[in-house]
C-alpha positions as CSV (number, residue, x, y, z in Angstrom):
1,M,56.7,-84.6,-58.0
2,V,57.5,-84.1,-61.7
3,D,56.4,-86.9,-64.1
4,K,59.6,-88.4,-65.5
5,H,57.9,-89.0,-68.9
6,L,57.1,-85.3,-69.5
7,G,60.5,-84.6,-71.1
8,D,60.2,-87.3,-73.8
9,K,63.7,-88.4,-72.9
10,I,65.4,-85.2,-74.2
11,P,69.0,-84.3,-73.3
12,E,69.5,-82.0,-70.4
13,F,72.0,-79.2,-70.1
14,S,73.2,-77.6,-66.9
15,K,72.6,-74.0,-66.2
16,N,76.4,-73.4,-66.0
17,E,76.6,-74.1,-69.7
18,A,73.8,-71.6,-70.6
19,G,76.1,-68.6,-70.7
20,N,78.6,-70.3,-73.0
21,Q,76.5,-70.1,-76.1
22,S,78.0,-70.7,-79.5
23,V,76.8,-69.1,-82.8
24,G,75.3,-71.6,-85.2
25,L,72.3,-72.5,-87.2
26,T,70.8,-74.2,-84.2
27,N,71.1,-71.1,-82.1
28,L,69.2,-68.3,-83.9
29,S,69.1,-66.2,-80.7
30,A,72.9,-65.8,-80.9
31,F,72.3,-63.8,-84.1
32,A,69.0,-62.1,-83.0
33,S,70.4,-60.8,-79.7
34,G,73.5,-59.3,-81.1
35,P,74.2,-55.5,-80.7
36,G,74.3,-54.9,-84.4
37,I,76.2,-52.0,-86.0
38,R,76.7,-49.3,-83.4
39,S,78.8,-46.6,-85.1
40,I,79.6,-45.0,-88.4
41,G,83.1,-46.4,-88.1
42,E,81.8,-50.0,-88.2
43,V,79.8,-49.0,-91.4
44,L,82.8,-47.6,-93.0
45,A,84.9,-50.7,-92.1
46,I,82.3,-53.0,-93.7
47,I,82.1,-50.9,-96.8
48,S,85.9,-50.6,-97.0
49,V,86.4,-54.4,-96.9
50,A,83.7,-54.9,-99.6
51,V,85.4,-52.2,-101.8
52,I,88.8,-53.9,-101.3
53,I,87.5,-57.4,-102.2
54,I,85.5,-56.3,-105.2
55,G,88.1,-53.7,-106.4
56,G,90.9,-56.2,-105.9
57,A,89.1,-58.8,-108.0
58,E,88.4,-56.3,-110.7
59,F,92.1,-55.2,-110.8
60,A,93.5,-58.8,-110.7
61,I,91.2,-60.0,-113.5
62,R,92.0,-57.1,-115.7
63,T,95.7,-57.1,-114.9
64,M,96.1,-60.8,-115.7
65,E,93.9,-60.3,-118.8
66,I,91.7,-63.3,-117.9
67,P,89.1,-63.8,-120.7
68,Q,85.5,-63.1,-119.8
69,Y,84.4,-66.6,-120.8
70,V,86.7,-67.9,-118.0
71,M,86.1,-65.3,-115.3
72,P,84.4,-61.9,-115.9
73,P,85.3,-58.9,-113.8
74,P,82.7,-57.7,-111.2
75,S,81.9,-54.7,-113.4
76,A,80.9,-56.9,-116.3
77,I,78.7,-59.0,-114.0
78,V,76.9,-56.0,-112.7
79,T,76.5,-54.6,-116.2
80,A,75.1,-57.9,-117.4
81,L,72.7,-58.0,-114.4
82,F,71.1,-54.7,-115.5
83,T,71.3,-55.0,-119.3
84,D,70.0,-58.6,-119.4
85,F,67.6,-58.5,-116.5
86,E,64.6,-58.3,-118.9
87,F,65.6,-61.9,-120.0
88,I,66.5,-63.1,-116.5
89,G,63.6,-61.5,-114.6
90,P,60.8,-63.8,-115.9
91,H,62.9,-66.8,-114.9
92,L,63.3,-65.4,-111.4
93,G,59.5,-65.3,-111.2
94,Y,59.3,-69.0,-112.1
95,T,61.8,-70.0,-109.5
96,L,60.1,-68.0,-106.8
97,V,56.8,-69.6,-107.6
98,E,58.4,-73.1,-107.3
99,L,60.1,-72.1,-104.0
100,F,57.0,-70.5,-102.3
101,A,54.7,-73.3,-103.4
102,G,57.0,-76.2,-102.5
103,Y,58.1,-74.5,-99.3
104,F,54.6,-73.8,-98.1
105,V,53.6,-77.5,-98.6
106,G,56.8,-78.9,-97.1
107,A,56.9,-76.6,-94.1
108,S,53.2,-77.1,-93.3
109,I,53.5,-80.9,-93.4
110,G,56.8,-80.7,-91.4
111,L,55.2,-78.6,-88.6
112,V,52.2,-81.0,-88.4
113,L,54.4,-84.1,-88.3
114,A,56.6,-82.5,-85.6
115,A,53.5,-81.8,-83.4
116,V,52.2,-85.4,-84.0
117,I,55.5,-87.2,-83.1
118,T,55.9,-85.0,-80.1
119,Q,52.5,-85.8,-78.7
120,F,52.5,-89.5,-79.8
121,P,56.0,-91.0,-79.4
122,F,54.9,-94.2,-81.1
123,A,54.2,-92.2,-84.3
124,E,57.9,-91.2,-84.3
125,K,59.0,-94.8,-84.6
126,I,56.9,-95.1,-87.7
127,V,57.8,-91.8,-89.4
128,A,61.5,-91.6,-88.4
129,P,62.9,-94.1,-91.0
130,Y,61.2,-92.2,-93.8
131,I,62.3,-88.9,-92.6
132,L,65.9,-90.1,-92.4
133,M,65.6,-91.4,-96.0
134,L,64.4,-88.0,-97.1
135,V,67.2,-86.2,-95.2
136,T,70.0,-88.5,-96.6
137,T,68.7,-88.8,-100.1
138,P,69.6,-86.0,-102.6
139,M,66.3,-84.7,-103.9
140,L,67.9,-83.9,-107.2
141,A,68.3,-87.7,-107.8
142,L,64.5,-87.9,-107.7
143,V,63.9,-85.1,-110.1
144,P,64.2,-87.2,-113.3
145,L,61.7,-89.7,-112.0
146,L,59.3,-86.9,-111.0
147,I,59.7,-85.4,-114.5
148,L,58.8,-88.8,-116.1
149,R,55.6,-88.9,-114.0
150,F,54.5,-85.2,-114.0
151,G,56.3,-83.8,-117.0
152,F,58.5,-80.7,-117.4
153,G,56.1,-78.2,-115.6
154,Y,56.0,-76.9,-112.1
155,E,54.8,-80.1,-110.4
156,P,58.1,-82.1,-110.2
157,R,60.0,-79.1,-109.0
158,I,57.4,-78.1,-106.3
159,I,57.4,-81.7,-105.1
160,A,61.2,-81.7,-104.9
161,V,61.3,-78.4,-103.0
162,A,58.6,-79.8,-100.5
163,L,60.6,-83.0,-100.0
164,A,63.8,-81.0,-99.4
165,S,62.4,-78.4,-97.0
166,G,59.8,-80.4,-95.1
167,P,62.2,-82.7,-93.1
168,M,64.4,-79.8,-92.1
169,V,61.4,-78.0,-90.6
170,M,60.1,-81.1,-89.0
171,I,63.4,-82.1,-87.3
172,N,64.1,-78.6,-85.8
173,A,60.4,-78.1,-84.8
174,A,60.3,-81.5,-83.1
175,T,63.5,-80.6,-81.2
176,G,62.0,-77.4,-80.1
177,F,58.7,-79.0,-78.9
178,R,60.8,-81.2,-76.7
179,R,62.7,-78.3,-75.1
180,V,60.3,-78.0,-72.3
181,D,60.4,-76.9,-68.7
182,L,59.1,-80.0,-66.8
183,A,58.2,-77.9,-63.8
184,K,56.0,-75.6,-65.9
185,I,54.2,-78.6,-67.5
186,A,53.7,-80.1,-64.0
187,L,52.3,-76.8,-62.7
188,A,50.0,-76.5,-65.7
189,R,48.7,-80.0,-65.2
190,S,48.2,-79.3,-61.5
191,F,45.8,-76.5,-62.6
192,G,43.9,-78.8,-64.8
193,A,45.4,-77.8,-68.2
194,S,44.7,-80.3,-71.0
195,T,47.4,-81.8,-73.3
196,F,46.4,-79.4,-76.1
197,Q,46.5,-76.4,-73.8
198,I,50.0,-77.4,-72.6
199,F,51.2,-77.9,-76.2
200,L,49.7,-74.5,-77.3
201,K,50.7,-72.4,-74.3
202,I,54.0,-74.0,-73.2
203,R,55.5,-76.2,-75.9
204,V,54.9,-73.9,-78.9
205,P,56.2,-70.6,-77.3
206,M,59.3,-72.5,-76.0
207,A,59.8,-74.1,-79.4
208,L,59.7,-70.8,-81.4
209,P,63.5,-70.3,-81.7
210,M,64.0,-73.8,-83.1
211,I,60.9,-73.5,-85.4
212,I,62.3,-70.3,-86.9
213,V,65.6,-72.0,-87.4
214,G,64.0,-74.9,-89.1
215,L,62.0,-72.6,-91.3
216,M,65.1,-70.8,-92.3
217,I,67.1,-73.9,-93.1
218,G,64.1,-75.3,-95.0
219,A,63.8,-72.2,-97.1
220,I,67.5,-72.3,-98.0
221,F,67.4,-76.0,-98.9
222,G,64.3,-75.4,-100.9
223,L,66.0,-72.6,-102.9
224,L,68.9,-74.9,-103.7
225,T,66.7,-77.7,-104.7
226,A,64.5,-75.5,-106.9
227,V,67.6,-74.3,-108.8
228,G,69.1,-77.8,-109.1
229,A,65.8,-79.2,-110.3
230,E,65.6,-76.5,-113.0
231,M,69.1,-77.4,-114.1
232,V,68.2,-81.1,-114.4
233,G,65.2,-80.6,-116.7
234,G,62.8,-78.0,-118.0
235,G,62.9,-74.9,-120.1
236,F,62.5,-72.1,-117.5
237,G,63.8,-70.9,-114.1
238,L,67.1,-69.5,-112.9
239,G,68.6,-73.0,-112.9
240,N,67.8,-73.3,-116.6
241,R,69.4,-69.9,-117.2
242,L,72.6,-71.1,-115.5
243,T,72.7,-74.1,-117.8
244,T,72.0,-72.0,-120.9
245,F,74.6,-69.3,-120.1
246,S,77.2,-71.8,-119.2
247,A,76.7,-73.8,-122.4
248,T,76.9,-70.6,-124.5
249,L,79.9,-69.2,-122.6
250,Q,77.9,-66.1,-121.5
251,M,79.8,-65.9,-118.2
252,P,78.8,-62.4,-117.2
253,Q,75.2,-63.4,-117.4
254,F,76.0,-66.7,-115.7
255,F,77.5,-64.9,-112.7
256,A,74.7,-62.4,-112.8
257,V,72.3,-65.2,-112.1
258,I,74.6,-66.5,-109.3
259,L,74.5,-63.0,-107.8
260,I,70.7,-63.0,-107.9
261,L,70.6,-66.4,-106.1
262,S,73.1,-65.1,-103.5
263,I,70.8,-62.0,-102.9
264,L,67.8,-64.4,-102.5
265,G,69.7,-66.4,-99.9
266,I,70.7,-63.3,-98.0
267,L,67.1,-62.0,-98.1
268,I,65.9,-65.3,-96.7
269,Y,68.4,-65.1,-93.8
270,V,67.5,-61.4,-93.1
271,F,63.8,-62.2,-93.1
272,F,64.1,-65.0,-90.5
273,F,66.7,-62.9,-88.6
274,L,64.1,-60.2,-88.1
275,V,61.4,-62.7,-87.3
276,G,63.7,-64.3,-84.7
277,K,64.7,-60.9,-83.3
278,K,61.0,-60.1,-82.7
279,W,59.7,-63.4,-81.6
280,A,62.6,-65.5,-80.3
281,S,65.2,-63.0,-78.9
282,W,63.9,-63.8,-75.4
283,E,65.9,-67.1,-75.4
284,S,69.1,-65.2,-75.0
């Protein structure tokens, strides 16, 4: 007989609903298990749509003679990206340092807390209110206070990134740790498996899809927080460049930085897409 406490009171879904999966941030396997691009025709269609959108924007802006300080054409943005990259590049490095450092700290703490509250339900009652506060509080509101305490260096930004990314990782990882097959746990216990062995051999593998989703969301939130913190205070980083270019009406350079941030976000998604395809595609 299966112990009723093994599931930690998680919601259950019938097998009839398993085939009706929707695409979303909480279902990474829906992306990872897709067929991908299967023909040259699909490649040409994707390129054609991109050319139409970019070319249409270029044509519309030039035809309506919109000033560059209002909305630069795509060609001016790309030109600014290459001609001014020597001034933007160092600030990209500063932002990446803040992102990687804060994300590493936040994600590590989030994974540890997820494991703890899964194994010790009473700990969740203690930690949950503070996690909810972190999730619902904009981290940018804390940046001025962090600057007053730690100055205008890396420290306040790294802390803000960690506080923004950690709860996202923890929530998704904890959800994954609870998505267990009770029969497998009961079988493992019947063979004398310890709690740690069950967690390592059953809970962790079954939680991988949700862990990867949490890491992806945490990285995206971390990037947004890092840029926002740089805009609030400090003399370096891509966020600082956005503020400077906006104040001096250098809009091609401004949108060039926006383009760099968009590329960073896409790279984050692609990285976790590939990780999910390799390690979590079995869920589909």
